[in-house]
A tleap script that builds the chain and sets N, CA, C and O, in Angstrom:
source leaprc.protein.ff14SB
mol = sequence {
  NMET GLU LYS GLU PRO SER PHE GLU ASP SER
  TRP LYS ILE GLU ILE ARG ARG GLY ILE LEU
  GLN TYR ALA VAL LEU ALA ILE VAL ASN ARG
  HIE GLU LYS GLY ILE HIE GLY TYR GLY ILE
  ALA ARG GLU LEU GLU GLU LYS THR ASP GLY
  LEU LEU GLN VAL LYS GLU GLY THR LEU TYR
  PRO ILE LEU HIE ARG LEU ARG LYS GLU ARG
  LEU LEU ASN VAL HIE SER GLU LYS SER GLU
  SER GLY PRO SER ARG LYS VAL TYR VAL LEU
  THR GLY GLU GLY ASP ARG VAL PHE ARG GLN
  LEU THR VAL LEU VAL GLY ASP ILE PHE GLU
  LYS LEU GLU ALA LEU LYS CLYS
}
set mol.1.N position { 46.232 165.337 88.183 }
set mol.1.CA position { 46.907 164.544 86.971 }
set mol.1.C position { 45.067 163.976 86.510 }
set mol.1.O position { 44.127 163.382 87.039 }
set mol.2.N position { 45.470 164.743 84.997 }
set mol.2.CA position { 44.768 164.908 84.791 }
set mol.2.C position { 44.311 163.985 83.913 }
set mol.2.O position { 45.276 163.768 83.180 }
set mol.3.N position { 43.330 163.262 83.531 }
set mol.3.CA position { 42.531 161.757 82.926 }
set mol.3.C position { 43.123 161.563 81.071 }
set mol.3.O position { 42.136 162.179 80.670 }
set mol.4.N position { 43.411 161.436 80.571 }
set mol.4.CA position { 44.426 160.675 79.105 }
set mol.4.C position { 42.857 160.676 78.451 }
set mol.4.O position { 42.037 159.945 79.006 }
set mol.5.N position { 42.442 161.446 77.333 }
set mol.5.CA position { 41.419 161.057 76.644 }
set mol.5.C position { 41.171 159.889 76.055 }
set mol.5.O position { 42.179 159.282 75.694 }
set mol.6.N position { 40.032 159.331 75.823 }
set mol.6.CA position { 39.752 157.900 75.249 }
set mol.6.C position { 40.428 157.635 74.709 }
set mol.6.O position { 41.446 158.326 74.756 }
set mol.7.N position { 40.406 156.147 73.545 }
set mol.7.CA position { 40.481 155.673 72.613 }
set mol.7.C position { 39.831 156.733 71.085 }
set mol.7.O position { 40.240 157.069 69.973 }
set mol.8.N position { 38.603 156.920 71.952 }
set mol.8.CA position { 37.284 157.167 71.104 }
set mol.8.C position { 37.606 158.761 70.597 }
set mol.8.O position { 37.689 159.307 69.496 }
set mol.9.N position { 37.744 159.220 72.058 }
set mol.9.CA position { 38.055 161.059 71.687 }
set mol.9.C position { 39.223 161.812 71.075 }
set mol.9.O position { 39.339 162.932 70.577 }
set mol.10.N position { 40.195 160.609 71.329 }
set mol.10.CA position { 40.617 160.785 70.716 }
set mol.10.C position { 41.090 160.875 69.069 }
set mol.10.O position { 41.884 161.446 68.320 }
set mol.11.N position { 40.244 160.105 69.086 }
set mol.11.CA position { 39.714 159.381 67.327 }
set mol.11.C position { 39.041 160.162 66.515 }
set mol.11.O position { 39.477 160.481 65.409 }
set mol.12.N position { 37.768 160.597 67.040 }
set mol.12.CA position { 37.172 162.469 67.284 }
set mol.12.C position { 37.848 162.982 67.179 }
set mol.12.O position { 37.918 163.146 65.961 }
set mol.13.N position { 38.689 163.561 67.684 }
set mol.13.CA position { 38.871 164.885 67.824 }
set mol.13.C position { 40.089 165.314 66.229 }
set mol.13.O position { 40.111 166.293 65.483 }
set mol.14.N position { 41.164 163.711 66.287 }
set mol.14.CA position { 41.822 163.808 64.818 }
set mol.14.C position { 40.469 163.648 63.557 }
set mol.14.O position { 40.624 164.588 62.778 }
set mol.15.N position { 39.815 163.190 63.329 }
set mol.15.CA position { 38.720 162.803 61.851 }
set mol.15.C position { 38.433 164.662 62.189 }
set mol.15.O position { 38.562 165.436 61.240 }
set mol.16.N position { 38.082 165.164 63.474 }
set mol.16.CA position { 37.347 166.473 63.104 }
set mol.16.C position { 37.950 167.665 62.814 }
set mol.16.O position { 37.405 168.708 62.455 }
set mol.17.N position { 39.522 167.365 63.056 }
set mol.17.CA position { 40.940 168.102 62.916 }
set mol.17.C position { 40.579 167.876 61.006 }
set mol.17.O position { 40.172 168.804 60.307 }
set mol.18.N position { 40.699 167.242 60.773 }
set mol.18.CA position { 40.169 166.742 58.633 }
set mol.18.C position { 39.696 167.666 58.440 }
set mol.18.O position { 39.917 168.787 57.983 }
set mol.19.N position { 38.379 166.621 59.174 }
set mol.19.CA position { 37.380 167.540 58.360 }
set mol.19.C position { 37.218 169.471 58.226 }
set mol.19.O position { 36.825 170.281 57.387 }
set mol.20.N position { 37.875 169.493 59.814 }
set mol.20.CA position { 37.030 170.683 59.587 }
set mol.20.C position { 38.167 171.785 58.545 }
set mol.20.O position { 37.759 172.642 57.762 }
set mol.21.N position { 39.150 171.561 58.732 }
set mol.21.CA position { 40.441 171.726 57.291 }
set mol.21.C position { 39.291 171.966 55.795 }
set mol.21.O position { 38.915 173.027 55.298 }
set mol.22.N position { 39.031 170.816 55.467 }
set mol.22.CA position { 37.935 170.593 54.193 }
set mol.22.C position { 36.769 171.186 54.315 }
set mol.22.O position { 36.123 171.079 53.272 }
set mol.23.N position { 36.081 171.921 55.363 }
set mol.23.CA position { 35.079 172.455 55.486 }
set mol.23.C position { 35.707 173.741 54.997 }
set mol.23.O position { 35.254 174.204 53.949 }
set mol.24.N position { 36.458 174.233 55.467 }
set mol.24.CA position { 36.751 175.403 55.680 }
set mol.24.C position { 37.126 176.033 54.268 }
set mol.24.O position { 36.887 177.194 53.937 }
set mol.25.N position { 38.011 174.667 53.178 }
set mol.25.CA position { 38.606 175.170 52.438 }
set mol.25.C position { 37.251 175.162 51.414 }
set mol.25.O position { 37.114 175.972 50.498 }
set mol.26.N position { 36.226 174.036 51.760 }
set mol.26.CA position { 34.378 174.272 50.660 }
set mol.26.C position { 34.397 175.610 51.143 }
set mol.26.O position { 35.137 176.379 50.530 }
set mol.27.N position { 33.822 176.010 51.995 }
set mol.27.CA position { 32.885 177.434 52.518 }
set mol.27.C position { 33.679 178.299 51.526 }
set mol.27.O position { 33.034 179.029 50.772 }
set mol.28.N position { 35.237 178.281 51.447 }
set mol.28.CA position { 36.467 179.529 51.101 }
set mol.28.C position { 35.853 179.720 49.511 }
set mol.28.O position { 35.615 180.724 48.839 }
set mol.29.N position { 35.743 178.539 49.300 }
set mol.29.CA position { 35.925 178.026 47.714 }
set mol.29.C position { 33.837 178.358 47.027 }
set mol.29.O position { 33.399 178.216 45.886 }
set mol.30.N position { 33.367 178.638 47.833 }
set mol.30.CA position { 31.418 178.805 47.544 }
set mol.30.C position { 31.667 180.199 47.707 }
set mol.30.O position { 30.704 180.962 47.634 }
set mol.31.N position { 33.306 180.849 48.007 }
set mol.31.CA position { 32.740 183.123 48.035 }
set mol.31.C position { 34.230 183.611 46.952 }
set mol.31.O position { 35.358 183.863 47.378 }
set mol.32.N position { 33.862 183.626 45.766 }
set mol.32.CA position { 34.854 183.882 45.065 }
set mol.32.C position { 35.147 185.266 45.320 }
set mol.32.O position { 35.815 185.841 44.460 }
set mol.33.N position { 34.861 185.770 46.107 }
set mol.33.CA position { 35.135 187.230 46.714 }
set mol.33.C position { 35.860 187.136 47.638 }
set mol.33.O position { 36.721 188.009 47.535 }
set mol.34.N position { 36.020 186.441 48.662 }
set mol.34.CA position { 35.981 186.053 49.851 }
set mol.34.C position { 35.090 186.359 51.067 }
set mol.34.O position { 34.033 186.985 51.151 }
set mol.35.N position { 35.989 185.599 52.162 }
set mol.35.CA position { 34.697 185.731 53.522 }
set mol.35.C position { 35.379 185.636 54.421 }
set mol.35.O position { 36.467 185.067 54.336 }
set mol.36.N position { 34.877 186.228 55.654 }
set mol.36.CA position { 35.129 186.273 56.568 }
set mol.36.C position { 35.202 185.234 58.003 }
set mol.36.O position { 34.253 184.489 58.247 }
set mol.37.N position { 36.761 185.291 59.152 }
set mol.37.CA position { 36.234 184.361 59.959 }
set mol.37.C position { 34.832 184.197 60.272 }
set mol.37.O position { 34.239 183.119 60.229 }
set mol.38.N position { 34.292 185.385 60.610 }
set mol.38.CA position { 32.878 184.912 61.332 }
set mol.38.C position { 31.739 184.407 60.301 }
set mol.38.O position { 30.770 183.708 60.598 }
set mol.39.N position { 32.015 184.832 59.231 }
set mol.39.CA position { 30.982 184.345 58.050 }
set mol.39.C position { 31.167 182.604 57.909 }
set mol.39.O position { 30.362 181.675 57.840 }
set mol.40.N position { 33.002 182.728 57.907 }
set mol.40.CA position { 33.045 180.760 57.617 }
set mol.40.C position { 32.151 180.497 59.001 }
set mol.40.O position { 30.951 180.232 58.932 }
set mol.41.N position { 32.872 180.600 60.264 }
set mol.41.CA position { 31.988 180.396 61.110 }
set mol.41.C position { 30.375 179.883 61.506 }
set mol.41.O position { 29.922 178.840 61.977 }
set mol.42.N position { 30.041 180.598 61.260 }
set mol.42.CA position { 28.490 181.036 61.106 }
set mol.42.C position { 27.941 179.872 59.821 }
set mol.42.O position { 27.197 179.031 60.326 }
set mol.43.N position { 28.105 179.708 58.641 }
set mol.43.CA position { 28.666 178.723 57.981 }
set mol.43.C position { 28.328 177.180 58.349 }
set mol.43.O position { 27.387 176.436 58.076 }
set mol.44.N position { 29.526 177.041 59.093 }
set mol.44.CA position { 30.079 175.532 59.040 }
set mol.44.C position { 28.845 175.110 60.382 }
set mol.44.O position { 28.283 174.027 60.546 }
set mol.45.N position { 28.742 176.016 60.967 }
set mol.45.CA position { 27.503 176.031 62.173 }
set mol.45.C position { 25.455 175.355 61.324 }
set mol.45.O position { 24.519 174.575 61.494 }
set mol.46.N position { 26.001 176.472 60.441 }
set mol.46.CA position { 24.455 176.233 59.857 }
set mol.46.C position { 24.632 175.298 58.997 }
set mol.46.O position { 23.799 174.400 59.118 }
set mol.47.N position { 25.538 175.114 58.005 }
set mol.47.CA position { 25.492 173.882 56.958 }
set mol.47.C position { 25.488 173.032 57.681 }
set mol.47.O position { 24.507 172.401 57.287 }
set mol.48.N position { 26.068 172.244 58.905 }
set mol.48.CA position { 26.363 170.900 59.815 }
set mol.48.C position { 25.077 170.748 60.285 }
set mol.48.O position { 24.590 169.628 60.131 }
set mol.49.N position { 24.121 171.945 61.043 }
set mol.49.CA position { 23.757 171.852 61.917 }
set mol.49.C position { 23.963 171.841 63.365 }
set mol.49.O position { 23.189 171.428 64.229 }
set mol.50.N position { 24.752 172.193 63.456 }
set mol.50.CA position { 25.525 172.769 64.638 }
set mol.50.C position { 26.531 171.264 64.721 }
set mol.50.O position { 26.549 170.975 65.917 }
set mol.51.N position { 27.229 170.377 64.052 }
set mol.51.CA position { 27.767 169.422 63.950 }
set mol.51.C position { 29.340 169.733 63.745 }
set mol.51.O position { 30.075 168.916 64.301 }
set mol.52.N position { 29.874 170.604 63.156 }
set mol.52.CA position { 31.200 171.567 63.555 }
set mol.52.C position { 31.279 172.836 63.281 }
set mol.52.O position { 31.761 173.590 62.436 }
set mol.53.N position { 30.561 172.857 64.406 }
set mol.53.CA position { 30.774 174.125 65.016 }
set mol.53.C position { 31.460 174.397 66.036 }
set mol.53.O position { 31.507 173.795 67.109 }
set mol.54.N position { 32.460 176.102 65.416 }
set mol.54.CA position { 33.624 176.275 66.040 }
set mol.54.C position { 33.422 176.956 67.044 }
set mol.54.O position { 32.334 177.165 67.581 }
set mol.55.N position { 34.669 177.419 67.419 }
set mol.55.CA position { 34.639 179.082 68.308 }
set mol.55.C position { 36.154 179.534 67.592 }
set mol.55.O position { 36.594 178.838 66.676 }
set mol.56.N position { 36.753 180.486 67.971 }
set mol.56.CA position { 37.593 181.214 67.543 }
set mol.56.C position { 39.108 180.066 67.722 }
set mol.56.O position { 39.856 179.629 66.847 }
set mol.57.N position { 39.114 179.908 68.850 }
set mol.57.CA position { 40.039 179.084 69.254 }
set mol.57.C position { 40.751 178.399 68.254 }
set mol.57.O position { 41.955 178.401 67.996 }
set mol.58.N position { 39.435 177.583 67.531 }
set mol.58.CA position { 39.926 176.612 66.623 }
set mol.58.C position { 39.844 176.839 65.561 }
set mol.58.O position { 40.735 176.220 64.979 }
set mol.59.N position { 38.957 177.702 64.538 }
set mol.59.CA position { 38.986 178.540 63.248 }
set mol.59.C position { 40.395 178.876 62.921 }
set mol.59.O position { 41.319 178.189 62.487 }
set mol.60.N position { 40.289 180.244 63.284 }
set mol.60.CA position { 41.654 181.091 63.325 }
set mol.60.C position { 43.197 180.912 63.249 }
set mol.60.O position { 44.075 181.677 62.850 }
set mol.61.N position { 43.259 179.189 63.951 }
set mol.61.CA position { 44.280 178.407 63.991 }
set mol.61.C position { 44.593 177.698 62.321 }
set mol.61.O position { 45.509 177.591 61.505 }
set mol.62.N position { 43.098 177.320 62.507 }
set mol.62.CA position { 42.743 176.695 61.042 }
set mol.62.C position { 43.820 177.798 59.814 }
set mol.62.O position { 44.835 177.661 59.131 }
set mol.63.N position { 42.853 178.813 60.108 }
set mol.63.CA position { 42.796 179.776 58.213 }
set mol.63.C position { 43.965 180.290 58.376 }
set mol.63.O position { 44.408 180.881 57.391 }
set mol.64.N position { 44.905 180.243 59.722 }
set mol.64.CA position { 46.358 180.726 59.540 }
set mol.64.C position { 47.373 179.754 58.999 }
set mol.64.O position { 48.202 180.212 58.213 }
set mol.65.N position { 47.440 178.040 59.414 }
set mol.65.CA position { 47.411 177.213 58.897 }
set mol.65.C position { 47.320 176.989 57.354 }
set mol.65.O position { 48.249 176.702 56.599 }
set mol.66.N position { 45.933 177.191 57.028 }
set mol.66.CA position { 45.891 176.969 55.299 }
set mol.66.C position { 46.370 178.588 54.561 }
set mol.66.O position { 46.221 178.847 53.367 }
set mol.67.N position { 46.980 179.571 55.632 }
set mol.67.CA position { 47.803 180.475 54.115 }
set mol.67.C position { 49.150 180.538 54.581 }
set mol.67.O position { 50.110 181.065 54.019 }
set mol.68.N position { 49.101 179.808 55.912 }
set mol.68.CA position { 50.845 179.196 55.587 }
set mol.68.C position { 51.015 178.143 54.799 }
set mol.68.O position { 52.186 177.967 54.463 }
set mol.69.N position { 50.344 177.488 54.445 }
set mol.69.CA position { 50.470 175.949 52.965 }
set mol.69.C position { 50.068 177.304 51.442 }
set mol.69.O position { 49.960 177.205 50.220 }
set mol.70.N position { 50.021 177.822 51.900 }
set mol.70.CA position { 49.393 178.731 50.690 }
set mol.70.C position { 48.023 178.017 50.362 }
set mol.70.O position { 48.308 177.313 49.393 }
set mol.71.N position { 47.015 177.870 50.583 }
set mol.71.CA position { 45.836 177.607 50.246 }
set mol.71.C position { 45.277 178.415 50.288 }
set mol.71.O position { 44.535 178.561 49.317 }
set mol.72.N position { 45.210 179.575 51.466 }
set mol.72.CA position { 44.405 180.914 51.619 }
set mol.72.C position { 44.904 182.261 51.378 }
set mol.72.O position { 45.776 182.724 52.113 }
set mol.73.N position { 44.482 182.839 50.535 }
set mol.73.CA position { 44.879 184.531 50.760 }
set mol.73.C position { 43.741 185.266 51.517 }
set mol.73.O position { 42.571 185.001 51.795 }
set mol.74.N position { 44.824 186.593 51.789 }
set mol.74.CA position { 44.372 187.324 53.133 }
set mol.74.C position { 44.011 188.605 52.443 }
set mol.74.O position { 44.870 189.078 51.698 }
set mol.75.N position { 42.422 189.491 52.627 }
set mol.75.CA position { 43.479 191.188 52.635 }
set mol.75.C position { 41.971 191.220 53.337 }
set mol.75.O position { 40.987 190.491 53.216 }
set mol.76.N position { 42.343 192.792 54.385 }
set mol.76.CA position { 41.356 193.529 54.870 }
set mol.76.C position { 40.224 194.026 53.916 }
set mol.76.O position { 40.570 194.238 52.754 }
set mol.77.N position { 39.600 194.129 54.075 }
set mol.77.CA position { 38.038 195.364 53.978 }
set mol.77.C position { 37.309 195.863 54.759 }
set mol.77.O position { 36.709 195.345 55.700 }
set mol.78.N position { 37.330 197.115 54.332 }
set mol.78.CA position { 36.648 197.843 55.663 }
set mol.78.C position { 35.421 197.374 55.678 }
set mol.78.O position { 34.855 196.703 54.815 }
set mol.79.N position { 34.926 197.851 56.959 }
set mol.79.CA position { 33.572 197.105 57.434 }
set mol.79.C position { 32.681 198.603 58.152 }
set mol.79.O position { 33.151 199.345 59.015 }
set mol.80.N position { 31.571 198.708 57.620 }
set mol.80.CA position { 30.662 199.215 58.068 }
set mol.80.C position { 30.335 199.689 59.417 }
set mol.80.O position { 29.910 200.704 59.970 }
set mol.81.N position { 30.524 199.111 59.553 }
set mol.81.CA position { 30.453 198.260 61.033 }
set mol.81.C position { 31.034 198.823 62.570 }
set mol.81.O position { 30.760 199.170 63.719 }
set mol.82.N position { 32.158 198.572 61.441 }
set mol.82.CA position { 33.604 198.913 63.058 }
set mol.82.C position { 34.400 198.565 62.081 }
set mol.82.O position { 34.298 198.814 60.880 }
set mol.83.N position { 35.433 197.806 62.818 }
set mol.83.CA position { 37.065 198.412 62.471 }
set mol.83.C position { 36.837 197.086 61.409 }
set mol.83.O position { 35.885 196.307 61.352 }
set mol.84.N position { 38.076 197.140 60.599 }
set mol.84.CA position { 38.003 196.225 59.008 }
set mol.84.C position { 38.043 194.958 59.614 }
set mol.84.O position { 38.069 194.645 60.805 }
set mol.85.N position { 38.044 194.216 58.483 }
set mol.85.CA position { 38.225 192.590 58.950 }
set mol.85.C position { 38.704 191.788 57.697 }
set mol.85.O position { 38.242 192.063 56.590 }
set mol.86.N position { 39.632 190.793 57.869 }
set mol.86.CA position { 39.826 190.222 57.470 }
set mol.86.C position { 39.106 188.748 56.144 }
set mol.86.O position { 38.177 188.051 56.552 }
set mol.87.N position { 39.502 188.573 55.140 }
set mol.87.CA position { 38.904 188.199 53.879 }
set mol.87.C position { 39.604 187.410 53.199 }
set mol.87.O position { 40.471 187.696 52.373 }
set mol.88.N position { 39.106 186.022 53.658 }
set mol.88.CA position { 39.778 184.996 53.712 }
set mol.88.C position { 39.538 184.694 51.865 }
set mol.88.O position { 38.341 184.894 51.659 }
set mol.89.N position { 40.139 184.359 50.730 }
set mol.89.CA position { 39.979 183.224 49.394 }
set mol.89.C position { 41.376 182.503 48.941 }
set mol.89.O position { 42.578 182.678 49.141 }
set mol.90.N position { 40.574 181.631 48.248 }
set mol.90.CA position { 41.108 180.206 48.109 }
set mol.90.C position { 42.620 181.069 47.205 }
set mol.90.O position { 42.626 182.232 46.802 }
set mol.91.N position { 43.677 180.131 47.105 }
set mol.91.CA position { 44.273 180.861 45.960 }
set mol.91.C position { 44.596 179.484 44.971 }
set mol.91.O position { 44.109 178.377 45.203 }
set mol.92.N position { 45.387 179.744 43.985 }
set mol.92.CA position { 45.117 178.477 43.042 }
set mol.92.C position { 45.932 176.818 43.394 }
set mol.92.O position { 45.710 175.702 42.924 }
set mol.93.N position { 46.669 177.180 44.156 }
set mol.93.CA position { 47.199 176.126 44.476 }
set mol.93.C position { 45.939 175.452 45.730 }
set mol.93.O position { 45.936 174.280 46.105 }
set mol.94.N position { 45.007 176.467 46.178 }
set mol.94.CA position { 43.856 175.880 47.010 }
set mol.94.C position { 43.342 175.341 46.187 }
set mol.94.O position { 43.435 174.142 45.923 }
set mol.95.N position { 42.269 176.725 45.267 }
set mol.95.CA position { 41.650 175.618 44.238 }
set mol.95.C position { 41.862 174.017 43.737 }
set mol.95.O position { 40.819 173.415 43.485 }
set mol.96.N position { 42.863 173.439 43.609 }
set mol.96.CA position { 43.929 172.504 42.775 }
set mol.96.C position { 43.927 171.905 44.479 }
set mol.96.O position { 42.759 171.563 44.663 }
set mol.97.N position { 44.455 171.730 45.332 }
set mol.97.CA position { 43.796 171.793 46.552 }
set mol.97.C position { 42.423 171.140 46.676 }
set mol.97.O position { 42.209 169.983 46.316 }
set mol.98.N position { 41.788 171.700 47.044 }
set mol.98.CA position { 40.537 171.566 47.471 }
set mol.98.C position { 39.592 170.674 46.176 }
set mol.98.O position { 38.708 169.895 46.533 }
set mol.99.N position { 39.860 170.866 44.852 }
set mol.99.CA position { 39.157 169.610 43.779 }
set mol.99.C position { 39.716 168.163 44.106 }
set mol.99.O position { 38.949 167.208 43.986 }
set mol.100.N position { 40.996 167.969 44.506 }
set mol.100.CA position { 41.653 166.757 44.943 }
set mol.100.C position { 41.136 166.127 45.871 }
set mol.100.O position { 40.587 165.043 45.671 }
set mol.101.N position { 41.216 166.701 47.089 }
set mol.101.CA position { 40.905 166.519 48.293 }
set mol.101.C position { 38.298 166.110 48.503 }
set mol.101.O position { 37.462 165.497 49.167 }
set mol.102.N position { 38.419 166.826 47.629 }
set mol.102.CA position { 37.134 166.455 46.845 }
set mol.102.C position { 36.688 165.475 46.470 }
set mol.102.O position { 35.593 165.013 46.789 }
set mol.103.N position { 37.552 164.967 45.664 }
set mol.103.CA position { 37.178 163.604 45.032 }
set mol.103.C position { 37.487 162.793 46.147 }
set mol.103.O position { 36.583 162.065 46.556 }
set mol.104.N position { 38.814 162.764 46.845 }
set mol.104.CA position { 39.451 161.695 48.075 }
set mol.104.C position { 38.392 161.305 49.222 }
set mol.104.O position { 37.956 160.214 49.590 }
set mol.105.N position { 38.110 162.838 49.709 }
set mol.105.CA position { 36.798 162.888 50.258 }
set mol.105.C position { 35.296 162.316 50.196 }
set mol.105.O position { 34.607 162.211 51.211 }
set mol.106.N position { 34.770 161.892 48.675 }
set mol.106.CA position { 34.219 160.570 47.807 }
set mol.106.C position { 34.391 159.718 47.838 }
set mol.106.O position { 33.566 158.830 48.050 }
set mol.107.N position { 35.548 159.589 47.638 }
set mol.107.CA position { 36.056 158.011 47.433 }
set mol.107.C position { 36.243 157.185 48.687 }
set mol.107.O position { 35.726 156.069 48.744 }
set mol.108.N position { 36.885 157.623 49.601 }
set mol.108.CA position { 36.680 157.567 51.686 }
set mol.108.C position { 35.543 157.336 51.566 }
set mol.108.O position { 35.368 156.124 51.447 }
set mol.109.N position { 34.151 158.213 51.520 }
set mol.109.CA position { 33.409 157.922 52.649 }
set mol.109.C position { 32.554 156.255 51.897 }
set mol.109.O position { 32.047 155.310 52.501 }
set mol.110.N position { 32.770 156.584 49.896 }
set mol.110.CA position { 32.625 155.661 49.350 }
set mol.110.C position { 32.783 154.059 49.411 }
set mol.110.O position { 32.294 153.097 48.819 }
set mol.111.N position { 33.787 154.291 50.508 }
set mol.111.CA position { 34.509 153.478 50.438 }
set mol.111.C position { 33.822 152.647 52.198 }
set mol.111.O position { 33.224 151.572 52.222 }
set mol.112.N position { 33.981 153.082 52.836 }
set mol.112.CA position { 33.379 153.583 53.750 }
set mol.112.C position { 32.211 153.116 54.281 }
set mol.112.O position { 32.091 153.081 55.505 }
set mol.113.N position { 31.359 152.765 53.588 }
set mol.113.CA position { 29.810 152.788 53.411 }
set mol.113.C position { 29.395 151.459 52.360 }
set mol.113.O position { 28.271 151.091 52.020 }
set mol.114.N position { 30.776 150.881 51.979 }
set mol.114.CA position { 30.972 149.503 51.512 }
set mol.114.C position { 30.929 148.833 52.055 }
set mol.114.O position { 30.174 147.869 51.931 }
set mol.115.N position { 32.287 149.149 53.546 }
set mol.115.CA position { 32.585 148.430 54.442 }
set mol.115.C position { 32.055 147.720 55.344 }
set mol.115.O position { 32.493 146.725 55.922 }
set mol.116.N position { 30.060 148.853 55.557 }
set mol.116.CA position { 29.394 148.823 56.131 }
set mol.116.C position { 28.437 146.970 55.992 }
set mol.116.O position { 27.793 146.240 56.747 }
set mol.117.N position { 28.873 146.960 54.655 }
set mol.117.CA position { 27.289 146.206 54.154 }
set mol.117.C position { 27.883 144.626 53.854 }
set mol.117.O position { 27.118 143.740 53.475 }
savepdb mol mol.pdb
quit
């Protein structure tokens, strides 16, 4: 019988899920010509000192969800070292949502910081 995750573990999973979606949009936003999944995963790990390290089984469902929501477009790009790879770019709607979320995330963290005082 599997033990149910603790409140703390469940809470961490939920917060991480939302933050990862925002972080993916932020990374794609920085790459106007697009970025492939491996590049997104590498930047997530490097820019967050490993805090937001992801596996393929986590990243690709997020990318799929963001495409389904029409926040990302994808196209194939030839690779010199092997088969073509998918490259992700923000749509106009993705750019709009990213900008709105950036303001919201900033406001949330500012208010959470104020609660600690």
